[in-house]
N, C-alpha and C positions, 0 to 999 in steps of 0.2 A: 960054286953051286948056287943055283937060283931057287928061291923059295916060291912056291906057287901063290898066285894072287887070288885071293878070295873076294868075291863080290857078294855083298849082302843086299838083298832086295829090300827096298823101302816098304814099310807097311802100307797097305792100301787103306784109303779112307773111304768110308761109305758116306756118300753125299745124300743128305736128306732134302726132300723137296722144300723149296722156300715157300713163304706165305703167299706170294703171288701165284705160284703154280697151284697151291691148294685152293685159293680163291677161284682161279679159272676153272679148275676141275669141278668144284662145287657149283659154279655158275652153269657150266655145260650140262652137268647132271640134272640141275633144276630145269633147265630149258628142255632137256630130253623128256623129262617127266611131263612137263606142261604140253609139249608137242604130242606126246603119246595120248594124254587125256583129250586133247583137241581132236585127234584122229579117231577116237573111239566111236563117236556117232556115225562118222562116214563109213567106218569099217562095218558097223552094224547094218547100215543102209545097204551097202554093197552085198553083205551076206544075205540080208532079207530079200533082195531082188532075185536071188538064185534059189529061193525056196517056194514051194507050192503053197497055195492058200490053206490047204488042210494042215500042212506042216507048221505054218505060222500060227494058226488057231490052236494047234495042239500044244505048242510051247512058244509063246510070243517072245520070251526073253532069251531064246537060244542064240548063241553067237555063230554056230556053224550049222549049215543045213544038213538034215539027215540024208537028203538026196539032192544033188545039184541038178537044177533044171533051168533051161533058158526059155521056158514057155512064157514067162511074163514079158520078156522082150519081144518074142515072136508075136504075141497077141497085141502088144503095144504098137509095133510097126505095121501090123496087119490091119489095124483099125482104119477105117476110111477117113475119119475125122482127124487122125493124127497129123497128116500132111498139111491140113488146113490150119490146125493150131500152131504147128511148127513154122509155117510160112508167115502167119500173122505175127508171131513173136519176132521173127527175123526182120520183117518190115518195120515194125514198131521200134525195135532196138536200133536198126540202122538209121531211122529218122531221128531218134533221140540223140544218138551219138553224133550224127552230123550237125544237128542243131546246137548241141553243146560245144562242139569244136569251133563252130563259126560264131554263134550268137554270144556264148559265154566268153569266148576269147576276145571278141570285139568289145564287150562290156567291161571286162577286166582290164583290157588295154586302155580304154577311155578313162576309166576311174583312176588308173595309175599315172597316165602321161598327159592328160588334158586338164585344163582348168576351165570350168564352166559353172554357171549358176546352178545351185542345188547339188553340187558334187558330194558334199558331206551328207546331205539328206539321202541321196541315192545310195551311198555306201552304207549308211545307217540302216536303210531299208533292207539291203542285202544281209547285213548282220542280224537284223531282227527276224528275217525269214529263216535264218539258220537255227534260231532258237525256238521257233514255233513248230510243234509236232506236225508232221505231214498230214496225219489224219484229221487235224483240226481244220484244214482248208478244203475238205471234200465237199461240203455243202455249197460254198460259193463257186468252187470249180465246176460242180455239176450244173449249177444255175447258168453259168457262163457258157458251158458246153451245150446245154440245151437251147439257150438263146441263139447260139451260132448254128444250130441244126446239125451238130456233130455227134449226137447220141447214137450209139450202135454203129460207130465207124472207127476205123483204125486211126484216123486223124484225131478224133476225140480222145482216144487212149493216149496218143503220143503228145498232144498239145501241152499239158501241164508240165512236162518234163523237158521241154525243148531248151530251156536255159535254167539249170538247177542252181540254186544259190551257192552251193559248195563249189560248183565249177567256176562260177564268177569269182568267188573268193580266191580260189587257187590261181587262176590266171591273173588276177589283180596283184597278188603277192609276187608272182614270178615276174610280171611286167615291171614291178617297182625295182627289181634288181637289175634290169637292163640299163646300161649307161645312157643318160640323156645325150651325151656327146656323140654317140653313134647315130642316134636319130637326127640330131642337128646337122651332122655331116651329110646325111642323105638329103635333108631338106635343102642344104646349100647347093648340092649337086642337081637340084631340080626335081627330086622325087616327090610325088604327091603322097598324101596320107594313106590312101589305100595301097599304093605300091609299097610304102614303108611297112605297113601292117602285114601284107601277104609275102613280100620278098625279103624282109629283114627280121621282123619280130617273130613270125610263126616258125621260120627255120631255126631260130635260136631257142624257141620254147618247146623243143621236143620232149623233154622230161615232163613238163607240165601238161602237155597235150596227151601224153601216154597216161598220166594219172587221171585226167578228165575222161579219157576213153574208157578206162577200166571202171571207174566209179559210175559213169552215166550208163554204161552197158549193164552193169550189175543192177542198178536201180530200175532199169526198164525190164531186163530179162526175168528178174525175180518178183516183179510187181504183181500182186495178187488182188488186193482190195479194190484199187481204182479200176482195173479192167473188169472186175466182177460187177462194179456199179454201172459202168458205161455200156459194156457189151450186153445187149438184150437178146441176142440170138447166137446159136452155136457157130455161125459163119464168121463171127468177129471175136470169138474166144481166143485168147493167147494160150500159150502152152500150160502155165500153172493152173489157169481157170479150167481149161479143157481137160487136163488130167484129173483134177478134183471132181469134175463132173463124170468123166468116164470111169473112175474108180468105184462108183456106186453100182454095185452088182444088183441082181434081182433080190427082192424082198428087203431092200434097204441094208444089205450086207456089204460093207466096204471091202473091196478087193485090195487088200494091203500089198500083195505081191505086185500087182499092176502099178499101184501108187509108188512103191519103192523103186521099181524099174523106171518109172517116169522121173523120179527124183534124180536118179543117176544120169538120165539123158539131159535134164535141166542143168545139172552140175557141170557136165563135161565142157561145154563151150566157155564157161567162165574160167574154169581151170586152165584150159588151153590158152585163152587170151592172156591170163596172168603170167603163165610160164613164158610166153613170148615177150611180154612187156615188163616183167618184174624188175629188170635193171633200171629202166627209165622210170618205173613207178616209184622205186625207192629214191632215186635222184630227185624226182619231182617233189616228194614229201620233204626231203632234206632242204631243197632250195626254197620252198615256200614256208618253211618253219612250222609245218604241221606236226603234231605229236599224237 
């Protein structure tokens, strides 16, 4: 006669999360709170752009519109000057980005890979320019622009930003990480300096170029004070200046709905550009050691 075999289940142990899991959860929770606080102004702008002027004046701090309307965007795109402002901003931003990609890349490459008289002085000037507030240079910039006859022109608006100090610094830091042996091998094969720069260095500098593209585009697209100083007529207004001028309704009453709709339009190109280049943007900052 066989006795039945009884199996006793082992008691289950409740695993508690370790300290690393708790730290990670706390970190992600803090990041989520900070991200939410950062998004609040953008959400308010988006909500305000869908409200009428009477609704905004009745309750300026409301987060939700009492009645959703797209009249602000209709009036914005229907304005005759809007296409002029938008075209001016696109032209200026394209010139500034192209200038930084070529001029700042060449300057950064030269500071990193060439030995010439005054190299330390030139790099010190770039670092000093990073420390000087941009608004402190408006008076000499305007004098130079006026002497060149570029006041009230798109060229005068774009000229001071063709080679931003931050762009030169980023390209210089990235060029310093490129092995000298690679460039020497190209010279031994008979490649000239321009060919090395355009065919070897620039293809390797994709992350840095993406970083320069985003930062120079942002500096040009959102620039308000300098275009306001240089542009003397509505035909040369960029989008931020034109929207600020167009938002002034009759009797000096600011059309906040139109202004908020314009802010959404100004914001979208920067957001789209960053979404396309964000991976290279992060790589560029990591490679150049910026924090």
